[in-house]
Every structure is written in C-alpha cells, then in structure tokens.
C-alpha positions as CSV (number, residue, x, y, z in Angstrom):
1,X,0.0,0.0,0.0
2,X,1.5,3.4,-0.9
3,X,0.3,5.4,2.1
4,X,-2.8,4.2,4.0
5,X,-2.6,7.0,6.5
6,X,-3.7,9.5,3.8
7,X,-7.0,7.8,3.6
8,X,-8.8,6.1,0.9
9,X,-10.6,2.7,0.6
10,X,-8.6,-0.4,1.2
11,X,-9.6,-4.0,1.5
12,X,-7.9,-6.7,3.5
13,X,-8.4,-10.3,2.5
14,X,-8.2,-13.0,5.1
15,X,-6.5,-16.2,3.7
16,X,-8.7,-19.3,3.9
17,X,-6.0,-21.2,5.7
18,X,-6.6,-19.1,8.9
19,X,-8.7,-20.9,11.5
20,X,-12.4,-19.9,11.4
21,X,-12.5,-19.1,15.1
22,X,-9.9,-16.4,14.9
23,X,-11.4,-14.3,12.1
24,X,-14.1,-14.2,9.5
25,X,-13.6,-14.2,5.8
26,X,-14.0,-10.7,4.5
27,X,-16.7,-9.8,2.1
28,X,-17.3,-6.6,0.2
29,X,-19.5,-5.2,3.0
30,X,-16.8,-5.9,5.6
31,X,-14.3,-3.6,4.0
32,X,-13.6,-0.4,5.8
33,X,-11.8,2.7,4.8
34,X,-8.8,4.1,6.8
35,X,-11.0,7.1,7.6
36,X,-13.6,4.8,9.2
37,X,-10.9,3.1,11.2
38,X,-9.6,6.4,12.4
39,X,-13.1,7.5,13.5
40,X,-13.6,4.2,15.4
41,X,-10.1,4.5,17.0
42,X,-10.8,8.1,18.1
43,X,-14.1,6.9,19.6
44,X,-12.4,4.0,21.4
45,X,-9.7,6.3,22.8
46,X,-12.3,8.7,24.1
47,X,-14.2,5.8,25.8
48,X,-10.9,4.6,27.3
49,X,-10.3,8.1,28.8
50,X,-13.8,8.1,30.2
51,X,-13.4,4.7,31.8
52,X,-10.0,5.6,33.3
53,X,-11.7,8.7,34.8
54,X,-14.4,6.5,36.4
55,X,-11.8,4.1,37.8
56,X,-9.6,6.9,39.2
57,X,-12.7,8.7,40.7
58,X,-13.8,5.4,42.3
59,X,-10.3,4.8,43.8
60,X,-10.2,8.4,45.2
61,X,-13.7,7.9,46.7
62,X,-12.6,5.2,49.1
63,X,-14.0,6.3,52.5
64,X,-13.9,4.5,55.8
65,X,-13.1,5.2,59.4
66,X,-12.7,3.2,62.6
67,X,-12.4,4.8,66.0
68,X,-12.5,3.8,69.7
69,X,-12.4,5.3,73.2
70,X,-9.2,5.2,75.2
71,X,-10.9,5.9,78.5
72,X,-14.3,5.6,80.1
73,X,-16.6,8.7,79.8
74,X,-19.7,10.1,81.3
75,X,-22.0,12.2,79.2
76,X,-25.3,14.0,79.8
77,X,-28.3,13.6,77.6
78,X,-27.7,15.1,74.1
79,X,-23.9,15.3,74.3
80,X,-21.8,13.9,71.4
81,X,-19.4,11.1,72.2
82,X,-16.0,11.9,70.9
83,X,-14.0,8.8,70.0
84,X,-10.4,10.0,70.5
85,X,-8.4,7.1,69.1
86,X,-8.6,7.1,65.3
87,X,-7.5,3.7,64.0
88,X,-8.2,4.5,60.4
89,X,-9.6,7.5,58.6
90,X,-9.5,7.1,54.8
91,X,-11.1,10.1,53.1
92,X,-10.7,12.2,56.3
93,X,-14.4,12.1,57.0
94,X,-14.1,11.6,60.8
95,X,-13.1,14.5,63.1
96,X,-11.5,13.4,66.4
97,X,-12.0,16.9,67.8
98,X,-15.8,17.0,67.2
99,X,-16.7,13.3,67.1
100,X,-18.6,13.8,63.9
101,X,-18.2,12.1,60.5
102,X,-18.8,14.4,57.5
103,X,-19.8,12.7,54.2
104,X,-17.3,13.7,51.5
105,X,-19.6,12.4,48.7
106,X,-23.2,11.8,48.0
107,X,-24.0,8.1,48.5
108,X,-25.0,5.3,50.8
109,X,-23.0,4.9,54.0
110,X,-22.8,2.1,56.6
111,X,-22.2,3.0,60.3
112,X,-21.7,0.8,63.3
113,X,-21.4,1.5,67.0
114,X,-20.7,-0.8,69.9
115,X,-20.3,-0.1,73.6
116,X,-20.4,-1.6,77.0
117,X,-21.8,0.0,80.1
118,X,-19.6,0.7,83.2
119,X,-20.0,-1.3,86.4
120,X,-22.1,-0.5,89.4
121,X,-25.5,0.6,88.1
122,X,-24.5,2.8,85.2
123,X,-26.6,3.2,82.1
124,X,-25.1,3.2,78.6
125,X,-27.6,4.7,76.1
126,X,-26.5,6.2,72.8
127,X,-27.7,6.7,69.3
128,X,-26.1,7.0,65.9
129,X,-27.8,10.1,64.6
130,X,-27.8,12.7,61.8
131,X,-29.4,16.1,62.4
132,X,-32.6,15.1,64.4
133,X,-32.9,11.6,63.0
134,X,-32.0,8.5,65.1
135,X,-30.4,5.9,62.8
136,X,-30.0,3.2,65.4
137,X,-29.8,2.9,69.3
138,X,-27.7,1.0,71.8
139,X,-28.5,0.7,75.5
140,X,-27.1,-1.4,78.3
141,X,-27.0,-1.5,82.1
142,X,-23.9,-2.2,84.2
143,X,-24.3,-4.0,87.6
144,X,-21.8,-4.8,90.3
145,X,-21.7,-8.5,89.5
146,X,-20.5,-8.2,85.9
147,X,-18.6,-5.9,83.5
148,X,-21.7,-4.4,82.2
149,X,-23.8,-5.2,79.2
150,X,-22.6,-4.9,75.6
151,X,-24.6,-3.4,72.9
152,X,-24.1,-2.7,69.2
153,X,-26.0,-1.4,66.2
154,X,-25.4,-1.0,62.5
155,X,-27.3,1.0,60.0
156,X,-27.1,2.3,56.4
157,X,-28.3,5.7,55.2
158,X,-28.1,7.8,52.1
159,X,-26.2,11.0,52.8
160,X,-25.5,14.1,50.7
161,X,-22.0,15.5,50.7
162,X,-21.4,17.6,53.8
163,X,-24.0,15.8,55.9
164,X,-22.8,14.8,59.4
165,X,-23.3,11.7,61.5
166,X,-22.3,11.2,65.1
167,X,-23.0,9.2,68.3
168,X,-25.0,11.0,71.0
169,X,-25.8,10.2,74.6
170,X,-29.6,9.7,74.9
171,X,-29.6,9.4,78.7
172,X,-27.2,10.4,81.4
173,X,-24.7,7.7,80.5
174,X,-21.4,6.3,81.5
175,X,-19.5,4.4,78.8
176,X,-16.7,1.9,79.5
177,X,-13.8,1.9,77.2
178,X,-12.1,-1.5,77.6
179,X,-11.5,-1.6,73.8
180,X,-15.2,-2.4,73.3
181,X,-16.5,1.0,72.5
182,X,-16.1,1.8,68.8
183,X,-17.7,3.9,66.1
184,X,-17.0,3.1,62.5
185,X,-18.3,3.7,59.0
186,X,-17.7,3.4,55.3
187,X,-19.0,4.5,51.9
188,X,-20.9,1.6,50.4
189,X,-21.8,3.2,47.1
190,X,-21.2,6.6,45.6
191,X,-23.4,8.6,43.3
192,X,-20.7,10.5,41.5
C-alpha cells in the first residue's frame, strides 16, 4: 500500500488457511476505509479516557473510618461522644475533635457503634444520629456483679456530601472503654 494514513478505501483479504474461530472471511460489506478506522479508533480512545476517569474517581472515593475510646466517659443527655483514638480515617471524614463524621460524597454509607456500660449501676444509652434523625440505638446497664452489658447497632443511610453523622448520649450515661466502645463507617456506594 502506498500510504494508507492518507485515507482512501482499502480491503484486506483473510486467507482461507486461517482458522475460522480467529477471524471471519472478509466480504465486500466488511471492507472499511482508513477514515472509518480512524473514526472508530478516536471513539475508542475517548471511551478509554472516560473509563479511566471513572476508575480513578472510584479509587479516590474510598472512604472509611474506625475509632474507639481510650478511657471511660460520662455524658449528659444530648452530648456527642468523641472517639479520641482514630485507627483509620481514609477520606478524612471523621473528626477526632468533634466526634462527627462528614460525608465527603453523595452516596449510601454504613455505620456501626458498639459499647459496654460501666460497672455499678450505670446506664449506657447512645444513638447514631444525623441532624434530628436517630439511625440506630444502643443501650445497656452495668451492675456490680459483671462488667456491664454490651450493645451494638449497625445502619445504612443515604447522605448528601457535607451531611454529618455522630454518636450522641440519649440518657445520662457512662460508657466503659475496655476496647469495646467503637464507632466506624464506610461509603458503600457513591453517586458520582
């Protein structure tokens, strides 16, 4: 061929000795001009760029956090529990200074909270909440003959970017740390 890049109409003929499962014998309607090939290649390259963007965006939207208490705490009704030990915070959604998680993306998130009540007749009541909506509740009662009751809850919720979620005391409560009081969450599916 003199110069196929300049365009024109060219036909490629597939030898009959080639196995039938690797190619199809070319007919007149299967012929394609170099211009057609260039158009298809340009479209494929654009699709490839779009798919790479989706993959990169998905990788950058990995969000999860895992926190715990390092000491027992007492809180009045309505106070936010601040989990001061951050074990992981991918996406930087959790604030160890406020105890609140802020959704960095629109999507469905999963949250979990577990706790144990302190000994000697202490209540441990707390909710995972957003604004004025209780997403799930944990309660327990500690007595002098055991280490206190354990409780946990898990929930999923759709959040818009910027929406906050936290754990709040729902009764005058005393929460025992003992590596059993945790707050965690992750982005299950993003809408962007």
